[in-house]
C-alpha positions, 0 to 999 in steps of 0.5 A: 256238076256236084263231085265227091272226092275221097282222100282230098286231103292227101297228096293226089286228092288235094291236087285234083281238087285244086285242079277241078275248081280251076277247070270246072268253074261251075262244079261243087266239090265236097272233100271226104277224108278220114285225116289219117296221118297222110291227110293234111287240110293245109294241102288245101288253104287256097281253096278252103274259103271257096264257096264251091268247096267244102270239107267233111271228115269221115272214113270210107270204112265207115258205112254211117259217115259214107251214107250220110255223105252220098245221101246229098246226091252227087254226079260223080264220086272219085275214089283217092282214099287209100293207104298207100305206102309200101313199106307201111303195108310189109309191116302191118297189112291189116289197115291196107286191107281195111281202108283200101278193100272194105272201104272200096266196098262200103263205097260201093254199097252206098253208091248204089243205094243213093244212085250216085252217077259214076265212080272213078276209082283211082288205082295204081301200077303196082297191081301188075307187079314188075315188068321187063326190060323194054315192055310196058304194063298195058290194061290186059296185062294180067295183074300180079301184086307183090306186096301187101299194098298192091294186093289191096288195090288188086282186091279193091279194083276187082270189087268194082269190076264186080260191082259193074258186072253184077249191078250195072253201076257206072263205074271204072278204073284208072291205074297210074304210075308214080305221082310226084309234085307239091304236097307229097307226104315226105315218106315217099321217094322224091319229097324224102329225098328233096327234103332230105337233101334240103337238110343236109342229111342222107338220102336213103336209096334201096339196095343197088338203086336200079329199080325204074319206076315211070314218073307221073307228075301230079298235074298230068294225072288230075288233067287225066281223070278229069278228062275221063270223068266225061269220056270213060266208059263203065267197067273199063281200065285206063293206064295213066303214065308216061312210058312208050315204047322207045322212052328211056328208063329212069332208075331210083339212082338216077332220080336221086342224082338228077335231084342232087344236081337241081339242088346243088348238093353233093353226091356224098349224101347218097346212102345204099341201104338194105333193100325192102322185102319183095321190092318190084324191080320195074314199072312201066305204064303204057298210056297207049289207050287213053291216048288213041281214044281221048287224045291225052299225053303226059305234059310235064316233061320229067326233068322240068317237073322235078325242077318244079317240085325241088323249087316248090319244096325249097320255098315251102319249107314251112310246109314239109317241116311241120309235116315232118315234126308232126305239128301239121296235126296241131293246124287240124286241131287249131283251124278245124277243131270245130269240125273234127 
């Protein structure tokens, strides 16, 4: 099986590539990534010499680059490439529209031309907006994005579904809850809090900190997508998360306190800061559909997953220090200059 992964140098994409190479011994994986600020080839140093893996620099908004990549013929295209940080989308929405909307259409057009086998479009729970206490998002929940980032992802989802209906392409959508785990860019809540705590710096908590998120370990996410590659139906949407009726909510404040306890740091490091505009109050992804159809369910308990994640950052300080300082860009120049 030949698999093209877009955005494979990012957090979720790099973990997924590592999972694929372990779970599918005969797969050949190409990583197409533009290496924007969140793309880091150091995320894949352990597999970069694997003969089944190769990296190609390219932007999904560039029709020529995408056409050249897909012309080689692929059984599966998994699209992780996206601008994904809500705060950045509030500052400027244009890059999100360009990458998430235009880039998705460029991929769909090239996939049609080159008869790509099937397309996995990776989306987000944020397209649903916010949900009340005790309720969970289901696949039939109407989309109601509340941030420029979420709106751009919702637009991309609709383009995928339109391509299935109009052109008969073999594509489906996954919508995941908040991921966490190793190699996550430290602008996101968990790696930011962990690395700040390790440095003895403040943990900036938006508003009252009582926003609720559904936390999914990146390994569980990778398992779900790997399963769906073989078993999903075209035109379907599959929620991937950890919430089911009766499951306790976890506030951002609670997550911060849990991380401080795991790292043996004082709660005095918590700092409440002004909330961001339009901040969704609660997300909860009901994964009942993928469980019912295929038997998938999350395997990583939240506290166990947070402990593993905190330990990883503590043991890989050089990785995130280079990311925070920007030095990781020098790694690209030194080791991949001939490719870039």
